[in-house]
C-alpha positions in Angstrom: -16.8 25.4 -27.9 -15.3 21.9 -29.1 -17.8 18.9 -29.6 -16.7 17.5 -26.0 -16.8 20.5 -24.3 -20.4 20.8 -25.4 -21.4 17.3 -24.4 -19.7 18.1 -20.9 -21.6 21.2 -20.7 -24.9 19.4 -21.4 -24.0 16.8 -18.6 -23.7 19.3 -16.3 -26.8 21.3 -17.3 -29.0 17.8 -17.1 -27.4 15.9 -14.4 -29.7 13.0 -13.4 -32.0 13.3 -16.4 -32.5 10.8 -19.1 -30.0 11.0 -21.8 -30.2 7.9 -24.1 -32.4 4.6 -24.3 -30.8 1.3 -25.0 -32.5 -2.0 -25.5 -31.3 -4.8 -23.2 -33.1 -8.1 -22.3 -36.0 -7.2 -24.6 -36.8 -4.0 -23.0 -35.5 -0.3 -23.3 -33.8 1.0 -20.5 -32.7 4.5 -19.3 -29.4 5.8 -19.6 -28.9 8.9 -17.6 -26.4 11.7 -18.7 -24.3 11.0 -15.6 -23.8 7.2 -16.7 -23.3 7.8 -20.4 -20.6 10.8 -19.6 -18.9 8.5 -16.9 -18.5 5.7 -19.3 -16.8 8.3 -21.9 -14.7 9.6 -19.7 -13.4 6.2 -18.3 -13.0 5.2 -21.9 -11.0 8.7 -22.6 -8.5 8.0 -19.8 -8.2 4.2 -20.8 -7.2 5.4 -24.3 -4.5 7.9 -22.6 -3.3 5.2 -20.4 -2.7 3.0 -23.9 -0.7 6.1 -25.3 -3.3 8.0 -27.3 -1.9 11.4 -28.1 -3.5 14.5 -29.1 -4.5 14.4 -32.8 -4.2 10.5 -33.1 -6.8 8.9 -35.3 -9.1 6.3 -33.7 -11.4 4.5 -35.9 -14.7 3.2 -35.2 -16.4 0.2 -37.2 -19.6 -0.5 -35.8 -23.4 -0.3 -36.3 -25.4 2.5 -34.7 -25.6 1.7 -31.0 -25.1 3.3 -27.8 -21.0 2.2 -27.5 -20.7 4.2 -30.8 -21.3 7.4 -28.9 -19.1 6.6 -25.9 -16.3 5.6 -28.1 -16.8 8.7 -30.3 -17.2 11.2 -27.1 -14.3 9.4 -25.4 -11.9 9.9 -28.6 -12.8 13.7 -28.9 -12.5 14.2 -25.0 -8.7 12.7 -25.3 -8.2 15.2 -28.1 -8.3 12.4 -30.7 -9.7 12.4 -34.3 -12.6 10.0 -34.9 -12.6 8.1 -38.2 -16.1 6.2 -38.8 -16.2 3.3 -40.9 -19.3 1.6 -42.0 -19.9 -2.0 -40.9 -21.1 -3.1 -44.0 -17.7 -2.8 -45.9 -15.8 -5.8 -46.5 -12.5 -6.5 -44.8 -10.3 -5.2 -47.9 -11.9 -1.6 -47.8 -11.9 -1.5 -44.1 -8.1 -2.1 -44.3 -7.6 0.3 -46.8 -9.5 3.0 -45.0 -7.6 2.2 -41.6 -4.3 2.6 -43.8 -5.4 5.9 -45.5 -6.4 7.4 -42.1 -3.3 6.2 -40.4 -5.7 5.1 -37.3 -3.7 3.9 -34.4 -6.7 2.5 -32.5 -9.8 0.6 -33.7 -13.3 0.3 -32.0 -15.2 -2.8 -33.4 -18.8 -3.8 -32.4 -19.1 -7.4 -32.9 -17.7 -11.0 -34.0 -18.4 -10.2 -37.5 -16.3 -6.5 -37.5 -13.7 -8.2 -35.2 -13.2 -11.0 -37.6 -12.2 -8.3 -40.5 -9.5 -6.5 -38.0 -8.1 -8.9 -36.0 -5.4 -9.9 -39.1 -4.6 -5.9 -39.0 -3.0 -6.1 -35.8 0.0 -8.0 -37.0 0.8 -5.7 -39.8 3.4 -3.4 -39.8 2.4 0.3 -39.3 -1.2 -1.2 -38.8 -3.6 -0.4 -35.8 -1.9 -0.8 -32.8 -5.2 -1.6 -30.6 -8.3 -3.2 -31.0 -11.1 -2.3 -28.7 -14.3 -4.4 -28.9 -17.7 -3.5 -27.6 -19.3 -7.1 -27.2 -17.4 -9.5 -24.7 -18.4 -12.6 -27.1 -16.6 -11.2 -29.9 -13.2 -12.2 -28.5 -14.3 -15.4 -27.6 -11.5 -17.9 -29.1 -9.9 -15.2 -31.0 -7.8 -13.4 -28.2 -4.8 -11.2 -29.3 -2.4 -9.4 -27.0 -3.5 -6.2 -28.3 -7.2 -6.9 -28.5 -9.4 -6.1 -25.5 -13.1 -5.5 -24.4 -14.4 -1.7 -23.9 -14.8 -2.6 -20.2 -11.3 -3.9 -19.9 -10.3 -0.5 -21.4 -12.4 1.3 -19.0 -10.9 -0.7 -15.9 -7.7 0.8 -17.1 -8.5 4.4 -16.5 -7.1 4.8 -13.2 -3.5 4.8 -14.9 -4.5 8.2 -16.0 -5.1 11.2 -13.7 -8.4 12.7 -14.2 -6.4 16.3 -14.4 -4.8 14.7 -17.6 -8.3 14.6 -19.1 -9.1 18.0 -18.1 -6.1 19.1 -19.9 -7.0 17.2 -23.2 -10.6 18.8 -22.9 -9.1 22.4 -23.0 -6.4 21.5 -25.6 -8.0 21.6 -29.1 -9.5 25.0 -30.5 -13.0 24.8 -32.2 -10.8 25.0 -35.6 -9.0 21.7 -34.8 -10.1 18.4 -36.8 -12.8 16.4 -34.9 -13.4 13.7 -37.6 -12.2 12.4 -41.0 -15.2 10.9 -42.9 -14.3 9.2 -46.2 -17.0 10.1 -48.6 -19.3 7.4 -50.2 -17.4 7.1 -53.4 -20.6 7.5 -55.7 -18.6 8.9 -58.4 -14.8 7.9 -57.8 -12.6 6.9 -54.9 -13.7 7.9 -51.3 -12.0 11.2 -50.4 -11.2 11.8 -46.5 -13.1 14.8 -45.4 -11.6 17.0 -42.7 -14.3 18.4 -40.5 -13.4 20.7 -37.5 -15.4 21.0 -34.1 -16.4 24.6 -35.7 -17.9 23.0 -38.8 -20.1 20.5 -37.2 -21.2 22.8 -34.3 -22.1 25.6 -36.5 -24.2 23.3 -38.5 -26.0 22.2 -35.3 -26.6 25.8 -34.3 -27.7 27.0 -37.7 -29.9 23.9 -38.3 -31.6 24.5 -35.0 -32.6 27.9 -35.7 -36.1 26.8 -37.2 -36.8 23.7 -35.0 -38.0 23.3 -31.5 -36.6 20.7 -29.7 -35.9 19.9 -26.1 -35.6 17.1 -23.1 -39.1 16.3 -23.6 -38.4 14.8 -27.2 -37.3 11.3 -28.1 -35.3 10.7 -31.3 -35.1 7.2 -32.7 -31.5 6.8 -34.2 -31.3 4.3 -37.0 -29.2 5.5 -39.8 -25.4 4.7 -39.8 -23.6 7.1 -37.4 -20.6 6.7 -39.9 -22.6 9.0 -42.0 -22.7 12.6 -41.0 -26.3 13.2 -41.4 -27.1 10.8 -38.5 -24.0 11.9 -36.6 -24.8 15.5 -36.8 -28.5 15.7 -36.9 -29.4 12.4 -34.8 -26.5 12.6 -32.3 -24.7 15.9 -31.7 -27.7 18.2 -32.4 -30.0 15.9 -30.0 -27.3 16.0 -27.1 -27.1 19.6 -27.6 -31.1 19.9 -27.2 -31.2 17.6 -24.4 -33.3 15.1 -26.6 -33.3 11.4 -25.5 -31.6 9.2 -28.1 -33.2 5.9 -28.4 -31.2 3.5 -30.5 -32.8 0.9 -32.9 -31.7 -2.4 -32.8 -31.2 -2.4 -36.6 -32.7 -1.2 -40.0 -35.0 -4.4 -40.1 -36.4 -3.8 -36.7 -37.2 0.1 -37.1 -41.1 -0.6 -37.5 -41.0 -2.4 -34.2 -38.8 0.0 -32.5 -41.0 2.8 -33.4 -43.6 1.5 -31.5 -41.9 0.6 -28.4 -39.8 4.0 -28.1 -42.7 6.3 -29.4 -40.3 8.9 -30.8 -41.4 12.4 -31.4 -38.7 13.2 -34.2 -36.2 10.8 -36.4 -33.7 11.3 -39.1 -34.1 9.0 -42.0 -33.7 8.6 -45.8 -36.1 8.4 -48.8 -35.5 4.6 -49.1 -37.1 4.1 -45.5 -40.2 6.0 -46.6 -40.4 4.1 -49.5 -40.4 1.0 -47.8 -43.0 2.2 -45.4 -45.2 3.3 -48.2 -45.0 -0.3 -50.1 -45.7 -1.8 -46.4 -49.0 0.0 -46.3 -50.2 -0.9 -49.4 -49.1 -4.6 -49.1 -51.0 -4.9 -45.8 -54.0 -3.5 -47.4 -53.8 -6.2 -50.1 -53.9 -8.9 -47.5 -56.8 -7.2 -45.5 -60.3 -8.2 -45.7 -62.3 -7.1 -48.9 -64.2 -4.1 -46.9 -61.1 -3.0 -45.3 -58.9 -3.3 -48.3 -61.3 -1.0 -50.2 -61.4 1.6 -47.5 -57.6 1.6 -47.1 -56.9 2.2 -50.8 -59.8 4.8 -51.0 -58.1 6.3 -47.8 -54.7 6.3 -49.7 -56.2 8.0 -52.8 -57.7 10.7 -50.5 -54.5 11.3 -48.9 -52.9 11.7 -52.5 -55.2 14.4 -53.5 -55.1 16.0 -50.1 -51.4 16.3 -50.1 -51.0 17.6 -53.7 -53.5 20.4 -52.9 -51.5 21.3 -49.8 -48.5 21.4 -51.4 -49.9 23.8 -54.1 -51.2 26.0 -51.2 -54.8 25.5 -52.1 -57.6 24.5 -49.8 -59.8 21.6 -49.7 -63.6 21.6 -51.0 -65.9 20.6 -48.5 -66.8 17.4 -49.7 -62.9 16.3 -49.7 -62.6 17.8 -46.6 -65.1 15.5 -45.3 -63.6 12.5 -46.8 -60.3 13.4 -45.5 -61.8 13.7 -41.8 -63.5 9.9 -42.2 -60.2 8.7 -43.9 -58.3 10.2 -41.0 -60.5 8.6 -38.4 -60.6 5.1 -40.3 -57.0 5.0 -41.7 -54.4 7.7 -40.8 -54.9 7.5 -37.3 -53.7 3.6 -37.3 -51.0 4.6 -39.3 -49.6 7.3 -36.8 -50.4 4.9 -34.3 -47.6 2.4 -36.0 -45.1 5.1 -35.7 -45.9 5.4 -32.0 -48.4 8.0 -32.1 -46.4 10.9 -30.9 -44.2 11.4 -33.9 -43.7 15.3 -34.4 -41.5 15.2 -37.8 -38.8 13.3 -39.6 -36.0 15.1 -41.2 -35.1 13.1 -44.5 -31.8 13.6 -46.7 -28.9 11.6 -48.1 -31.0 11.5 -51.3 -33.7 13.0 -53.3 -37.3 12.6 -51.9 -40.0 11.8 -54.5 -42.4 14.7 -53.9 -45.3 12.6 -54.0 -44.1 10.3 -51.2 -43.7 13.8 -49.0 -47.3 14.8 -50.1 -48.7 11.5 -49.1 -47.1 11.4 -45.4 -47.7 15.1 -45.0 -51.3 14.4 -45.6 -51.8 11.3 -43.3 -50.2 13.6 -40.6 -46.6 12.4 -40.5 -44.5 15.6 -41.6 -41.3 15.1 -43.5 -38.9 18.0 -43.8 -36.6 17.3 -46.5 -33.0 18.8 -46.4 -29.9 19.0 -48.4 -26.1 18.7 -47.8 -22.9 16.8 -48.5 -20.3 15.2 -46.1 -18.3 18.5 -47.1 -20.7 20.8 -45.5 -21.2 19.0 -42.2 -23.7 18.2 -43.9 -26.6 20.5 -44.0 -27.0 23.7 -46.1 -30.6 23.7 -46.5 -33.8 22.3 -44.9 -37.6 22.7 -44.9 -38.9 23.8 -41.6 -42.3 24.0 -40.0 -42.4 27.9 -41.0 -40.7 27.7 -44.4 -41.9 24.3 -46.5 -42.3 23.6 -49.9 -42.7 20.2 -51.3 -40.2 19.3 -54.2 -37.7 21.7 -52.7 -35.0 20.9 -50.0 -35.9 24.3 -48.5 -34.1 27.4 -48.0 -30.4 28.1 -47.3 -29.6 28.0 -43.5 -29.1 31.4 -42.3 -25.3 31.9 -42.3 -24.8 29.8 -45.2 -24.5 31.7 -48.6 -25.4 29.7 -51.9 -25.8 30.5 -55.5 -25.9 28.7 -59.0 -22.9 28.6 -61.2 -23.3 29.3 -64.9 -23.3 25.6 -65.7 -26.1 25.1 -63.1 -23.8 23.7 -60.2 -24.8 24.8 -56.6 -22.2 26.5 -55.0 -22.0 27.0 -51.2 -20.0 29.0 -48.4 -20.4 29.0 -44.7 -18.9 28.0 -41.2 -20.1 24.4 -41.9 -18.1 24.1 -45.1 -15.0 21.8 -44.5 -11.3 23.3 -45.5 -9.6 20.2 -46.7 -9.5 16.6 -47.9 -7.0 14.7 -46.0 -3.7 14.4 -47.4 -5.2 15.4 -51.0 -4.3 19.0 -51.7 -4.9 18.6 -55.1 -8.6 17.4 -54.6 -9.0 20.4 -52.2 -8.1 23.1 -54.5 -10.3 21.5 -57.3 -13.3 21.7 -54.9 -13.5 25.4 -54.4 -13.9 28.4 -56.7 -11.6 31.2 -56.9 -13.9 33.1 -54.6 -14.0 30.2 -52.0 -17.5 28.7 -52.7 -17.3 24.9 -52.7 -18.7 23.2 -55.6 -21.1 20.5 -54.4 -21.1 18.6 -57.8 -25.2 18.9 -57.7 -27.0 20.7 -60.5 -30.2 23.0 -59.3 -32.1 26.0 -59.3 -33.3 28.5 -56.5 -36.8 29.9 -56.8 -37.8 33.4 -56.3 -38.5 32.6 -52.8 -35.1 31.2 -52.1 -36.2 27.4 -52.1 -33.5 25.1 -53.6 -34.7 22.4 -56.0 -32.2 19.7 -56.9 -32.0 18.5 -60.4 -29.3 15.7 -60.2 -25.6 15.0 -59.6 -23.4 16.9 -62.2 -21.6 13.8 -62.9 -24.9 11.8 -63.2 -26.6 14.0 -66.1 -27.2 11.8 -69.1 -26.6 13.5 -72.4 -28.3 11.5 -75.3 -27.1 11.2 -78.9 -29.3 14.0 -79.8 -27.9 16.4 -77.2 -30.5 16.3 -74.8 -29.9 16.6 -71.1 -31.6 14.1 -68.8 -31.6 14.0 -65.4 -31.9 10.5 -64.4 -32.9 10.8 -60.4 -36.1 12.6 -61.6 -37.1 9.9 -63.9 -36.0 7.3 -61.2 -38.0 8.5 -58.5 -41.1 8.7 -60.7 -40.6 5.2 -61.5 -39.9 3.9 -58.2 -43.2 5.5 -57.0 -44.9 2.6 -58.5 -45.4 -0.4 -56.1 -44.1 -2.7 -58.4 -40.7 -1.3 -58.6 -38.4 -1.3 -56.0 -35.3 0.3 -58.0 -34.3 1.9 -61.3 -31.2 3.1 -62.8 -31.4 4.9 -66.0 -28.8 4.4 -68.8 -28.3 6.1 -72.3 -25.4 8.6 -72.4 -24.7 9.2 -76.1 -27.5 6.8 -77.2 -30.3 7.3 -79.1 -32.9 6.7 -76.1 -33.1 5.9 -72.7 -33.0 2.4 -71.3 -33.0 1.4 -67.5 -32.2 -1.3 -65.0 -35.6 -2.4 -63.1 -35.7 -4.0 -59.6 -39.1 -5.2 -59.2 -40.6 -5.3 -55.8 -40.3 -9.0 -55.5 -43.4 -9.1 -53.0 -45.6 -7.4 -55.3 -44.2 -9.4 -58.3 -45.0 -12.6 -56.6 -48.6 -11.8 -56.0 -48.9 -10.9 -59.5 -47.2 -14.1 -60.6 -50.0 -16.2 -58.3 -52.7 -14.1 -59.6 -51.8 -14.9 -63.2 -50.9 -18.6 -62.2 -47.4 -18.1 -63.6 -45.0 -21.1 -62.9 -41.5 -20.3 -61.3 -39.2 -21.6 -59.0 -37.0 -18.3 -58.1 -37.3 -14.6 -59.0 -34.6 -15.0 -61.6 -36.6 -17.1 -63.6 -39.8 -15.0 -62.9 -38.5 -11.6 -64.4 -37.7 -13.9 -67.6 -41.4 -14.6 -68.1 -42.8 -12.9 -71.3 -46.0 -12.2 -69.5 -44.0 -10.5 -66.8 -41.9 -8.5 -69.3 -45.0 -7.5 -71.0 -46.7 -6.5 -67.7 -43.7 -4.2 -66.9 -43.7 -2.7 -70.4 -47.3 -1.7 -70.2 -46.7 -0.5 -66.7 -43.6 1.8 -67.4 -45.6 3.2 -70.5 -48.6 4.4 -68.0 -46.3 5.6 -65.5 -44.2 7.7 -67.9 -47.3 8.9 -69.8 -49.1 9.9 -66.5 -45.9 11.8 -65.3 -45.8 13.6 -68.8 -42.3 12.8 -69.2 -41.0 14.0 -72.6 -39.9 11.6 -75.3 -36.1 11.8 -75.0 -36.2 11.0 -71.3 -38.7 8.4 -71.3 -37.3 4.7 -71.0 -38.0 2.9 -74.2 -36.4 -0.4 -73.2 -35.3 -2.0 -69.7 -33.7 -4.9 -68.0 -35.6 -6.5 -65.5 -33.3 -7.7 -62.7 -34.0 -11.0 -60.4 -32.3 -9.6 -57.5 -31.8 -6.1 -55.8 -28.7 -4.0 -56.2 -26.3 -5.2 -53.7 -24.0 -3.4 -51.0 -21.9 -6.8 -51.0 -20.9 -6.1 -54.6 -20.4 -2.4 -54.3 -23.5 -1.3 -56.2 -24.9 0.8 -53.4 -23.4 2.7 -50.6 -24.1 2.0 -46.8 -26.9 4.5 -47.2 -28.3 2.9 -50.1 -27.3 5.3 -52.8 -26.5 3.6 -56.1 -23.2 3.9 -57.6 -23.9 4.1 -61.2 -20.4 3.3 -62.4 -20.0 0.0 -60.8 -23.6 -1.1 -61.6 -23.2 0.0 -65.2 -19.9 -2.2 -65.2 -21.9 -5.0 -63.7 -24.6 -4.9 -66.5 -23.1 -3.1 -69.2 -23.3 -6.1 -71.7 -27.2 -6.4 -71.1 -27.8 -2.8 -71.4 -25.9 -2.2 -74.7 -27.6 -5.4 -76.0 -30.8 -3.2 -75.9 -29.4 -0.9 -78.3 -28.3 -3.7 -80.6 -31.8 -5.0 -81.0 -33.0 -1.5 -82.2 
C-alpha cells in the first residue's frame, strides 16, 4: 500500500473518531478523521484542477501544523511528490532547493514564508503556484498565481472525484513519495528520494515493539520537514489511530504539554537538555527549604538512574529516599508533562546517558533511537522490552546492520533509500559492493546486539600525536554541566584539544550577580577574567570526574557571547552543529589558542 492509501484506510476504520488536536482561539479543538480527510481530498482535487500531474514535485515551506499534514496528504493523494523545506531557511536557500527539486507548486504557511517566495513566481522556470495557509499572509501582497488554501479547496469541483480515485490507485509502493534534502552538516545538501515502501516499512518495523492506539495522544513539535517527526510523529501515529496534537511552536512546548497531556512524543536531545536545565533553574529560585529538597531529589535521581542502567537493585535506604523524592519532587515534574506521559522517543542526535538515566529515574521514559534521512529514518531503537542506556538499541527486525573494518556502521533493509535525486555519483558512493548503505557514523555492536554510536566518521579528530578523538562524546559530557549550553571541539592535527564554549547565559547571569561582576551585555561578561577563570576550573573538574584521557581533554577554550546561530548557518534546523561553518567563523580565535602555547 502507498501512504495515501494507508491514510484513507485509517479514515475508513476510524470515521467519527478524533484524529488531531489544533489550538484555535486559545484552546485546543478536536479534528475528526472525516474532517481532516475531507480537507485533504478537496486540496488534492484543487491541485489537479490547477494542472498537477503525477510525479510533479510539491514543496511545503511551513512550521509544523495541521495544514502541513493536509498539504502533504493531498499531494500524495494526487500522485505528487512532497518536498519539505525548513521554514528557518533564508530566502536564497529556499530558492535553491526549489530550483534543485524542480517543484511546480509551493505551500507556504505565513507572511514570513510568503515574503521569501513571492519573487520566485516571476522567475522563468520557477514555481507556478503559491498556496498560502493563512489568509492574512497575502494581505497587500497579491499575485495572480498566489491563493489561499481555502481558495484552492473551493476549486475542487473542477476535478471529478473519480479522477482522484484513479490517482490514488496510480502509484506503486516503490514510487517516490518524497524528496528530502539532508541538513548538510558535512557538505552540500543532497536530495534523498524515499518511496512509499521505504517509509511504511519503517513504520511497521518501528511498531513491532511499541503498543500504540487510539487512546494515545502525541504532541507534535519537531519540524515536519525532518524525516524523524514525519515518519514517527505523523505517519506512524496515523497508522495507529493516535491523536496528533500540534504544538504552537518550540517555545510553547512546555505550556502545550500541560494543555494536551500527551501520552507519547518524539523529540531531540536539545529539548531534554533545556528541560533539565529548567528544573535546576526553578530549584535555585525556590525558597531555601524547597531548593534543598529539590537538589537532594535530583541527586537521588542521578544515583538511582545509574544503578537502574547498570541493572543493579537499590539498597533499602536508597529505595526509601527514592520513594520520598518521588512523592515530593518527581511527581510534580511528571505533572508538568501533563501527568500521562508514557514515553518519549529521542533521535536526531546523541542523547547523553546521564540525561537518559535522570529522566528514566523520575518516571519519564526516553527510548533513544538512531537512523538517517536515507533510512526513513529509524534503523535502531530502544524499546520497553529491550532497553540499554548509552546505546541506540538493537537493529529493527528486517534491518541488517554490521560494522565495517574502519568502524563505519553499514545497514541494509526495506527502509533504505535507493537514490539521491539527480545525483548518480553520490548514490554509487553511498553503497558498498554488497548493497549496504554507508551511514558515515562510527559505532560498535555489543554481544547482545545493541548499537553504540561513537561519532560521525567525518567528525573524528586526529591529533598531532595520531590519537583519535570522538568530539560528540566529550561535548555531551561538557553540556551536562548547568553552566554550559553548547560546546564544539577543535584540534585536528593539533597538539591538544581546544573548544568553543557557549555558556548557559541564565546561569552565567546568576554567577555574575553572586560575584557582583559589572557588565552590560553577555559579550562583555564572557571576557571578564573572573568568568574565564571560573570556566577554566569548571572544565578541569568536569573532565577529571569523567575520567577523560589527556589527549581528548580540552586544554584551552574560547568562551562565546552568543549561541550558535541557525541564521548564520551554524546549526541545522534540528540544532545539529555544522562544524565546518562554525570553524570558519571562529578559526582565527581557535588557532590563536595554539599560538599562545
